[in-house]
C-alpha positions as CSV (number, residue, x, y, z in Angstrom):
1,M,0.0,0.0,0.0
2,S,1.1,3.5,-0.7
3,A,2.0,6.0,2.0
4,R,-1.1,8.0,1.0
5,T,-3.3,4.9,1.5
6,R,-1.8,4.2,4.9
7,A,-2.5,7.7,6.0
8,A,-6.1,7.5,4.7
9,V,-6.5,4.1,6.6
10,R,-5.2,5.7,9.8
11,R,-7.8,8.5,9.5
12,V,-10.6,6.0,8.9
13,E,-9.4,3.9,11.8
14,A,-9.4,7.0,14.1
15,E,-12.9,8.1,13.0
16,H,-14.7,4.8,12.7
17,L,-12.8,1.9,14.2
18,W,-9.7,1.8,16.4
19,P,-5.9,2.2,15.9
20,D,-4.3,-0.6,13.9
21,A,-7.6,-2.3,13.0
22,V,-6.5,-2.9,9.5
23,A,-3.1,-4.2,10.6
24,V,-4.8,-6.6,13.0
25,A,-7.2,-7.8,10.4
26,L,-4.4,-8.4,7.9
27,S,-2.3,-10.2,10.4
28,R,-5.3,-12.6,11.1
29,F,-5.4,-13.6,7.5
30,E,-1.6,-13.8,7.2
31,W,-1.5,-16.2,10.2
32,A,-4.4,-18.3,8.8
33,F,-2.9,-18.5,5.3
34,K,0.5,-19.7,6.7
35,Q,-1.3,-22.8,8.2
36,P,-0.5,-26.0,6.3
37,G,-3.0,-27.8,4.2
38,R,-5.4,-27.1,1.3
39,Y,-8.3,-26.0,3.6
40,L,-8.3,-23.7,6.5
41,S,-8.9,-25.8,9.5
42,V,-8.3,-23.2,12.1
43,P,-10.5,-23.8,15.1
44,Y,-13.2,-21.1,15.6
45,E,-12.0,-18.5,18.0
46,S,-13.9,-16.3,20.4
47,P,-16.6,-14.0,18.9
48,G,-15.0,-10.8,17.7
49,I,-11.6,-12.3,16.9
50,E,-12.3,-14.7,14.1
51,I,-10.7,-14.0,10.8
52,E,-14.2,-13.3,9.4
53,D,-14.4,-10.5,11.9
54,G,-11.2,-9.1,10.4
55,R,-12.8,-9.2,7.0
56,D,-15.7,-7.2,8.3
57,D,-13.2,-4.6,9.6
58,L,-11.6,-4.4,6.1
59,D,-15.0,-4.0,4.5
60,D,-15.8,-1.2,6.9
61,V,-12.5,0.6,6.2
62,L,-13.0,0.2,2.4
63,R,-16.5,1.8,2.7
64,Y,-15.0,5.0,4.2
65,L,-11.8,5.4,2.2
66,P,-11.5,7.9,-0.6
67,R,-11.5,6.4,-4.1
68,G,-7.8,6.1,-4.7
69,A,-7.0,4.6,-1.3
70,R,-10.1,2.3,-1.6
71,A,-8.7,0.9,-4.9
72,D,-5.2,0.5,-3.4
73,L,-6.4,-1.4,-0.3
74,G,-9.1,-3.1,-2.4
75,R,-6.4,-4.9,-4.5
76,L,-4.9,-6.4,-1.4
77,V,-8.4,-7.4,-0.1
78,A,-9.2,-9.0,-3.4
79,R,-6.1,-11.2,-3.1
80,I,-7.1,-12.1,0.5
81,D,-10.6,-12.9,-0.7
82,A,-9.4,-15.1,-3.5
83,E,-7.1,-17.1,-1.1
84,F,-9.8,-17.3,1.5
85,E,-12.3,-18.6,-1.0
86,R,-9.8,-21.1,-2.4
87,R,-9.1,-22.5,1.0
88,T,-12.8,-22.7,2.2
89,L,-15.9,-24.4,1.1
90,P,-19.4,-22.9,0.5
91,D,-22.1,-23.3,3.1
92,P,-25.2,-21.9,1.5
93,G,-27.4,-23.3,4.3
94,W,-25.8,-21.0,6.8
95,A,-26.6,-17.7,5.1
96,S,-28.7,-15.4,7.3
97,E,-30.0,-11.9,7.4
98,W,-27.1,-11.0,9.7
99,T,-24.6,-12.1,7.0
100,A,-26.3,-10.5,4.1
101,G,-23.7,-9.2,1.7
102,R,-20.8,-10.7,3.7
103,W,-20.1,-13.9,1.7
104,W,-17.0,-14.7,3.9
105,W,-19.3,-15.7,6.7
106,W,-20.9,-18.3,4.4
107,R,-17.8,-20.3,4.0
108,I,-16.7,-23.5,5.9
109,R,-13.2,-23.5,7.2
110,E,-13.1,-27.1,8.2
111,R,-13.3,-29.9,5.8
């Protein structure tokens, strides 16, 4: 990410989330993707610290970023989404009103 994007992210974090929210979210995915195996089999964590929660935070930040910064961070998030989708399985039976528009909650991490 560019310095301009990082500055925009810090502003959004200060106004809408908390300091380092994006760094924490990215580190959750980095840790999960380093795990061996084709499928993510990370045990579910406590509510609020699952990797899906991190994806929610990234989605929130993207919503508030200016266009250029949104595109910059969006490229990174697109790569994360592709890897997460590749390493999980669909669970269409779990979709709920709470998860509407957040496809990452409709994925099964354990095979």
